[in-house]
N, C-alpha and C positions, 0 to 999 in steps of 0.2 A: 489453364490453371492447374496447379499440382494437386492431385488427389492424395489421399492418405491410405497407405497399405494397411488394411485391417485384417489381412490374412496372417500376417506375421505375428509372432508372439508379442513383439513390441510395436504398436502402431507407429508409423513414421512416414515422412515424405522425403527422406534423405537417402533412399536406396540402401538401407542398412544391410540387406543380404549380400551386397557386393563387397562388404568389408567384414569377413568372417571373424577376424580378431576382435574388432570393435563390437560386433554382435554378441560374441561370447562374453566379453567383459560386461556389457550392459545386461545380458541375461543372468550373469552372476550377481549383479547388483540388484536386479529386480526383486528377488525374494527378500532381500534385506530391507528394501523399501516397503514392501507389503507388510513385513513384520513391524517396521516402524509405524506404518499407518494403523495397524491393528492396536498397537500399544499407545500411540499418541494422537491418532485421529479422533473424529467425533465419538464421544463416549456414550455407548448405549444404543447406537443407531446403525451399527454396521450391517445388520440383517434387514434393514427397512428399505423398501423401494421408494426412490425419490425421483421426482420429475426434473431431470437434469438435461442440460444441453451438452452435446459432444461434437467436436469438430470431425468432419469427414473429408474436408478439403480446406484450403486456406483462402479461398475466394469468398466473396460476399454471400454466395448461395449455399456454401457447404460448411462454413465454420460453426454454425449454430443449429444442430439437429437435436430435437427434443424427444425425450421418451423416458420411461421408468427404468431405473437401474439401481442395483445395490452398490453402495460406494466401493466396497472392495473389488467389485467387478467392473468398475469404471475403466474405460479404455484410455489410460494415461499413455503418453508417448512423446514423440519428438517431432514437432511441427515448426518448420521454418517458412517464413513468407517467401513468395516466389522471388527469384533473383531479378535484379534490375540489369538489363543488358548494358554492358560497357560502363558499369558503375565506377565512378571516380571518387577519390578521397576529397572531401569538401573543405578541409581546414588543416592548419598546422604546417609543419615543415614538408609534409608529403602532399600538400594540396595539388590536385590535378593529376596525380598518379593513379594507376588502376588500383581499385580496392584489393586488399590481400585475401587470397583464398587459403593461405596458410600463415602462420605467425612468424614475422621476422624475429630472428633469434634474440636481438637486443631488446625486444619488448616482451619477451616471454613472461618474465616475472611480474611486470606491471599488469599485463592482461590477466594473468591467473589471479592476481589479487582482486581485480575488479570483478571478475566472474564469481569468485568464491564469496565475496562480500554480498553481491546481489543474491547468489544462490542460497546463502545462509538465512536470508530474510523469509524465504518462501516456507520452509517447514516450521520456522519459528512462529509465524502467525497461526498456523494450524494448531500448534501446541498451546498457544495462548487462548485459543477459542474452543478447545476440545470439550469443555463442560457446558457450554452455553445451550446446547440442544435441550438439556433437561429443564430449562426455564424459558422456553421459547414463548413469545407473545402471540404467535399464530403459526399455522402450518405454512402460510405464505412466507413468513420470516424464517422459519426453520429451513425451508427449501432454499432460500437465498443464502443462508449461512453455509449450507452444504455445497452449493454451487461455488461459492468463494473458496471453500476448503479444497475441493477437488481440483480447482484451477490452480491454486497455490501448489498443490502436489504436482501438477503438470509443469508448472514453471520451474520447480525443482528438477524435474526430468530434463528440461531444456538446458539448464546450466550444467547438469551432470553429463549430458551428451557432449557439450563443448569441452569439459574437462577431460573426459575419457578419449575423445576423438583427437584432441590436439596437444595434450600435455603429458602423454605417456604415464610412467609410473607415478610421477608427482600428481597428475590429474586423478589417477585411480585412488590414491591415498586421500586426496582432498574430498573426493566423492564419498568415501567411507566416513570421513569426519563430519560431513554434512548431516549424516544420520546419527552421529554419536553425541553432538552437542544438544543441549536442551534449553529451552527458554526459561530463564530465571534460575538455572542450576548454579550452585555456588562454585562447583569445581569445573564444570564444562558449560559455561553460559554461551548464549548466542553472541555474535561479534558486535552488533550494534545495540546501544543501550535501550532504545525504544522497544526492541524485540525481547527484552527481558522484563518488561513491565507486565503486571497482571492485567488481564481483561476479565474482571470478575462478574460483569453484568452486561446487559444488552445496551444500556446507555453508553458504557465505555466502548462496547463493540461498534456501535454506530459512529461514535467519535473517531475511533481508530480507522474505520474504513473510509471516513471522510478525509481525515487529516494525514494519517500515516500511509494509507494506500495512495494518496495523492502525491506524497513524496516519491512513492514507487513509480508513478506516472512520469515524473520529471527525470528520475534516474534512468528509467528505461528509454525515454525519449533521447536522452543524451548519449546513451550507449548505442541506440539505433543509428546514430550518426557515425559510429566507429568505422575506421578504415579496415578493420578485420571483418570481412563480409559475413561469415557465419554468425558472428555475434550480432551484427546489425539485423540480419534477417530473423534471427531468433527473437530479438526484442521487438521488432515491428509486429510480429504476430502476437506476442505477449500483450502488447498495448491494446489490441482489440478486446482481450478479456479483462484487462485492468479497468476498463471503462465501467463494467458492471459492478465491480467492487466499490468504486466511488459512488455510483448510483445508489447502491445499498446504503452507504453512509449518508449521503445528502438527503435522500428521501426518508430514511429512518429518523434522523434528527428532525427533519421537517414535520414528520407525523407526530413526534413527541411534542414539538412546539405547537402544532395545531390542536392537539388534545388538551394541552395546558390552557390555551386560549379559549377553547370551548367550555372548559370547566369554569374559568374566570368569568365568562359572560353568563353562563347558565346560573351560577350561584352568586354572582355579583361579589366576588371576593378575590383577593390576591393569594389567599392561603389555599392553594389547590391541594396541598398534602392531606387536608381533612377529607378530601373527596377522591383520594387515590391517584392524584396526578403528580407530575414532576414540574416544580416551579421554575420560572425563567431565571431567577438568580442562580439556582443550582446548575441549570444548563450552562450559564455563563462560566461558572467555576470549572465545570468539566471541559468546556471549550478551551479555557485558559490553559489547563493542564495539557491536553492532548496536542494543542497547537504548539506550545512551547517545546514539548518533548520532540515533536516532529521537526521543528526548525533545527534542532541539533543534528538531525540526520544529514544535513547538507554539509556539515563540517565547518572548519574555521573560515572566517571571512576572507582572510588572505592566506593562501595555501600554495606552497611550492609544488605539492603533488598534483593539484588541479592544473597548474601551469604545465607541468611535465606531461600529464596525460593528454592535454590538448595539443601541445607542440608535437608530440609523438603520433598524433592522429588516432589515439585510442578512444577518447571520449570527447564528444563535441558539446555544443550548447543546445538548449531546447530550440527546435526549429532552426537549426544552423543555417540551412540554405536560404532562409528568408531574411537573414540579417544583412543589412546594407553596409558592409565594411570589407576589409581585405581578407578576413578569415584567418589571419595570422597574428594580429594584435600586438606585434612586437613593440610598437611605439605608442599604442593606444592607452588611454586611461579609463577608469570606471569609478563612479561615485560610490563610496562605501560609508555607511553610518558608523561613527566612532564616538566615544565619550570624550568630551572636551570640557574639563572641569567637572561641573555637576550637570551638564546638559549634553544632549546628543546633537551632532551635526554631521553633515556629509563632507567627506574630503576625497579628493581624487587620488586613486591608487593605480599602479600599473594594472592594465586590464587582465593580463594572463594569470597572475596569482589571485585575482579577484573573481574568478569564474564561479566559485561556489556561491559567492554573494549574488552574482547575476542570476544564477539559477534559483536561488532562494527568493529573489525579487519576483521572478516569474511566478513562483509558487504562491507567494503572498497575494499577488493580484488575483490569482485563480481562487484561492481560499476565500477572499473577500467577496467574490461574485456569489459563491454559495451562501455565505452568511447573509448577504443582502436578500437573497431569495427567501431565507428563513424570516428575515425582517418584514418581507412583504406579507407573509402569512400573519404575523402579529398585527401589522397595519390594517389588513383587511378585517380584523376583528375589532378595530377601533381601540387598541390598547397602546398606550404611550410608553413603550419600552423598546429599546434596541439592543440586540446582541452585537458585540464588537470583537474584533481581533485585538488582543493585548499588544503592547509594544514589543518589538522583536527582541529587546534586551530582557524582557520579563522571564524569570524562572529558567534561565539558561544554564546548561552544564558544560557546554562545549563552545570554544571560540573566544572572541574578545570580551564577551559579556559573562563568561562563566563565573559564577560565584558572586556577581554583583547583586545588590538588593535594589530592584527596580519595580516600581508599581506598574499595574497594567496600563496606566495612562502615560508612562514614560518618565516618571520622576525617580531620581535616585533617593532612596530612603535609608534611614539608619536601621541597624539590626533590631533595635527595640520596636521601631515602627513596623518593620516587616513582621515580626512575631505577633504584634498586636493586631495586625490586619490580615494575616495569612488566611484566616478562616473566611474572610470576605472574598478572597481572590482564588483560592484553590479548594478542591473538594476536601471536606472534613470527614473524620470517621463517622460522624452522625449522618452526613450526606450518604456515605456509602452504605451504612446500615439501613437507612430508609429505602434507598434504591433496591438493596438486597431484599427488603421485605415485600417489594412489589413483584419480585421475580417468581411468579407462579405460572406454571405452564398452562397454555391454552391450546388445545389440540383438536377442537371440533372445527371442521371445515367452515370457513366464513366467519368465525368468531375471533375477537381480538381482545387482548388484555386492556384493562380500563385506562392505562397510562399512555396508550398510543392509538392514534387514529388509523382506520383502514387505509390502504393505498388507493390511489385514484383508479388504478386498473390492475388486472392480473398479469401473469407472465405468458408471453407468446400467444396472446389473444384468448387465453383461458379466463374464466370468470374469477372474481376474488375468492369465491367460496369453493373453488376447485380443490380436490384432494391432492395437494402438492406432495405430501409425504404419506405413504400408506402405513398406518400404525396398527391396523387391526390384526 
């Protein structure tokens, strides 16, 4: 298994020292990255020691080594999963051919677009979350936030390595621009809409890491099937870290749900706000917003670009090799939900341009599993409420449903009805103000804010009351 060279200035397992030109280019980019991190990374905690995990190899034994480190000293770098011997392209027109170790010239532009779009999401989420440390509900949660942040920084490094190693001057320019765009900036926004949304509080953060990072899982898994082997190997390792980000989201929301239920049972009331909790209807509104925004990240239901990426062997399906078909799909169809009059129904579309929708379907099933686990928490408390995913046409800004007025249960409604009931379906300014009022930092080891339950266990076998971030 490939170990990681920690002697070099840039930790890596790609033998960077053998390519002096690339090494110099990345060493030139490194101080610009650190400047961006100081300006846009976690605000107010750069000098604090945090109990973080760092990869020392990419096998199961080495990719998660724990210890205290200050975030600016974190050993970011370039880590690719070990190569698969004699790997073959599994889909598209090049099916069965050896995976590419370099980029075929005709696919250069499309691959660069895919890598830049993925790379742009990584620093964007750090920027969205940079102020959250000041209102952390516990040291446990603060540490998890910082772990997510440093890993997003390393995922940026992964994409920048590909750009600089394989795309020449164009790649170097794209790498610079990844540090110049800013989440929510009017003049230089991030590429995808969800990464320009605000993440003003920890409830939004937990929803983001559950829903939006889960989109990242499916995009990375699709890119991990790529015929371009360095991209595949990069994404396969990134997926090992992405799992923690989704864990933070699922358990975070689950702990908010648990605390709401505890307050409801203890005080025999649905009005948990009087007792400093976050009520279940508000959780549903936050869920509706973050889910619908994340659905947009998959793109249009029928997409020529998706078909072209697949046919060219650049981006596959989720778990491509487990699909029981010819992996070329030229004559296949796939059911896609469409509006038929005032109702929604499935209709068969050509499978190739429907690949975005197929990936979105996999995502929806995965999201629902997490929501059902939250519902089990509610059920165990004897409360007759269920959280649900809204209809996929609800509150959409991209694709066939963009601009439609659709209720969470899938009814097309008038503009007047939408405006009349919007406050039932999406977070209101009053909701956001209430959640903001709860965002008071709790930094004593083992203590938690009153709106969230403690976790079931600590990190890496440590107790829940461990000093995960040293603030003294």
